N, C-alpha and C positions, 0 to 999 in steps of 0.2 A: 289604211293603205296610204303609203307615201305617194307623192306626185310622180316620182321616177318609177315606182312600182306600177302605178296605173298606166303610164305610157307604154311599158312593156306588156302589161296585161291586155290592153285594148288591141294591140297588134295581133293578138291571137284570133280575133274575130274574122273568120274566113268562111265563106259559103260558096259552093260550086267553084272552088279553086280561085275565087276572085275576092280580093280584099274589099270590104264594104266602105272603105274610107275611114276618116276620123269620126269616132263617136264621141260626142261631147260628154264630159264627165257628169254633167247635170242629168243626163239621161239615166245614169246609174243610181241616182240618189233617191228617186221615187220608187216605193215598194207597193206591190199589189197586196191588199189584205181582204180577207173574207171573214164575216162574222157568223157564228153558228149558235144555235141552241141545241145542245147535245150534238146529234149528227145531222140536224136540219139547217141548211144554209138559209140565212135571213137576208143578207145583203153583202155588198162588196164596197170597197173604198180604197183610199190611198193613205200611205204613211211614209215617213222618212226617218232617218237617224240624225241625231244632232249631238254635238259635243262642244265644249268651249274651245278646245284646241286638240292637237294630236295626242297629247298625253293624258287628257282628262277623261272623266266619266262620259260614256256614250249611252244614250237612251233612245227608245223608239217614240216618235211624236205623231199624234194624229188628233182628229177632232173628238171631243167628248161624246157627241151624239152618235158617232160611229160605234162606239163600244157600249154605250148605254142602250142604244136602240130606241131612244126617245127624242122627240122634238125638244130642242133646247128651251124654247119659250113656253110651250104649252104642256110639256111632259107627256104628250100623247105618244103611243106606241107607233113606230115608223113602219113596222112590218105588217103586211096584210094577213100574216098568220097570228097576229096579236101576241107575239112572243118577243122576248128580249134576249140578246146573246149572253152566253156564259163561257164561251171560248172564242179564240181568234186564231186564224191561220195566216201566217206571214210568209210571203214568197221572197226569200233571200237569194241573193246571188251566190252561187257556189264559189268557194274560194279557188282562185286560179283556174276557173273553168268558165270562161266568158260565154254567154248565151245559154247557160244552164242555171236552173233555179232549184232551191231546196225549200220544200214546204215544212214550216215549223208550226205545230199546233200548241197553243198555250191557254191555260185557264184564265179567266178574267176575275175570278173570285177565289179567296182562300176558303179553307174548310169552315172557318167561323163566319163566312159570307161577307167579309170585308173585301173591298175591291183591291186589285193589284195596282190599279193606275193611280197616278199622283196628279192632283189638280193645282191650279194656280194658288199660291199662298195668300194672295190678296183678294182676288175676285172669286175664288173657289169655284163652285159649280156654275157660276154665271159665265165664266170663260169657257169657250168651246175649244179648249186645248188641254190635252193630257199627255202624260209620259208613262211609258212602261219600262221598268228596269228589267234587263235580261242578263242571263249568264252566258257569256260569249265563248264559243268553241272555235276551233281552227277550221271548221268545215264551211263557214260562211265568210263572205267578204263584206267588210264594213266600209261604206263610202258616205260618211256623214256630212251634214252642213256644219261648218265651224263658226261659232258665234263670235269668238274673240280674236279671229285672225283676218287678214286681208284676202284670204283665199276666196271667201264667199261674201265678205262685207268690206268694201274698200271705199266707203264714203261716196259712192256714185250718186249724183243728183238725179232724182226722178220727180218730174213735175206733172201736173195735169195734162192729159193727152199723150204722155209718153207711153210707149209699149211696155207691157208686162206679160209674162207667160205663166200659165197654170199648168204644171206638169203632173199629169195623173192619168186616171183610167175611167173616162166617161162611159157609163153603162157597162163597165167591166172590159171595155175594148182596149187592146194594146196594139202597138205598132209591129212588134215581132216578139214572140214568146211572151215574156212579162216585162218588156220595155214599155215605157209610158208614152202617152200622146202629149204633144205640146199644143195647148190651146192658147192663142195669143190675143190679147185685147189691149185696153188702155186704162191708165190710172184715171179715175173719175173724180178725184178731189185733191186738194192740197193735203199732204201728209201732216203738215203743221197743225191742221184743224182737228186732229184727234185729241181726246181728253183722257186723263188718267182713269176715270170711271168707265170709259168705253174706248179702249185702245184698238178700235176697228176702223179700217178705211174701206172705201168702195172702189171696185174696178168695173169696167164695162167689157164683159167678155162672155162668149157663148159657152160657158162651162155648164156641165150637167151633172146629174146624179152619178155617183161613183168617183167624182173628183173631190169630194169632201176629204180634207186631210192633205191635199196636195200642197207642195211648196210653191210659193209665188216668187218669181225672180224677175228682175230687170236685166235682160241679156243684151249685151252690146258687142257687135263685131266691127272692128275697124276704127272705132273711136267712141268716146263717151264724155259726159260731163261729170266733173268731180267737185264736191263741196268740201273745202278745207279752209279753216281759219276765217270763216265768214265770207269766203269768196268762191264763186263758181267759175271754174276754168274748163276749157276744152282740152282733151287729151287724145292724141292719135296713138293707136296701138296695133301692132301686127298680130296680137293674140286676143281672143275674145275676153271680155270682162263681164262680170255680173254682180248684182247686188241682191242678196237674199232679203226679201221684204217681209215675209210672214207666211201664214197658213190659210188656205182657202177653206171657207166653212159653209158655202152654199149661197143661193140667190136670195134676194130680199123677198121675192114672191115668184110664183110660177110663171107669171106673165112678163117678167122683166129679165134682162140680161145683166142687170146690176148685181154684183156679188160681193159678199162680205169677206174681208181678209183680216185676221187677227195679227197685229203687228209683231214683229220679231222680238220686241222687248218682253212680251208675254211668254214667248217660247223660252227666252233667257231665264225668266223667273221659274218657270215650270221645270226646266232642266236642272237648275240649281237645287230646287226642292227635291227632285228625284235623286240627285246625288247625295243629299243629306239623309234621305230616307234609306237609301242603299247602305250607306256607311253605318247608320244607326242599327239597322236590322242585322248587318253582318257582325257588328260588335256584340249585339245581344245574343246572337247564335254562338259566338265564341265563348261568351260568359256562361251560357247554358251548358256547353259541352265541357 
């Protein structure tokens, strides 16, 4: 969806004959997901769409533990039913019908029991980030995070103590329909202190179960700091700006509000791997036919 199309799109949101005001585009980017074993619901979480730019491949991004149903570190089953999901339900925005959602149910495994999801090509199963390739129809609206444009990444400087928002569905709760909750906290470390082996940073935020898979953004209204050419400068702006930082994957433990966020660079790699997988399978299908 183009920015101009979105502006017209959100003007349609009217309740009780009163316009609800401007809805931030970021509110449309988080998607409510539910994980099932056959017809038994096991859990809920958050996902979002991502693409390099408006013309490139678009995939669904979420946490690996959401769709495996297992603890990333111990491998233990997360459901009290001792079951792991074999299908996922995604609540997409209906195309040109703001405030309405379309539930799409998809299998997580092929007939040969190989998973549909794509993992990080470097860290593999260690990274709590996966992508799902989808066949897009005209019945859903796509509002992705763009990795390679300044719409969602414009070199905003975010330092320790700066506010960040986790936009998702804590305990499956939404603000209206399937619009997400904005939980806001603080960056708890220097981003420069991440390593290639562990591209994860910490935030101090009261995020809870169900927000796993949420996008984490630094949202700024009125002004922001920008890092360009080794220099940090202050910029005043009449319109909000934000920096897409990564994907939330849960707290360090149940007693702490410190949460882990996988950096956007991992999402970039997973997205590119998903695009390669999509093209490869499409070419193989063409050759087979």
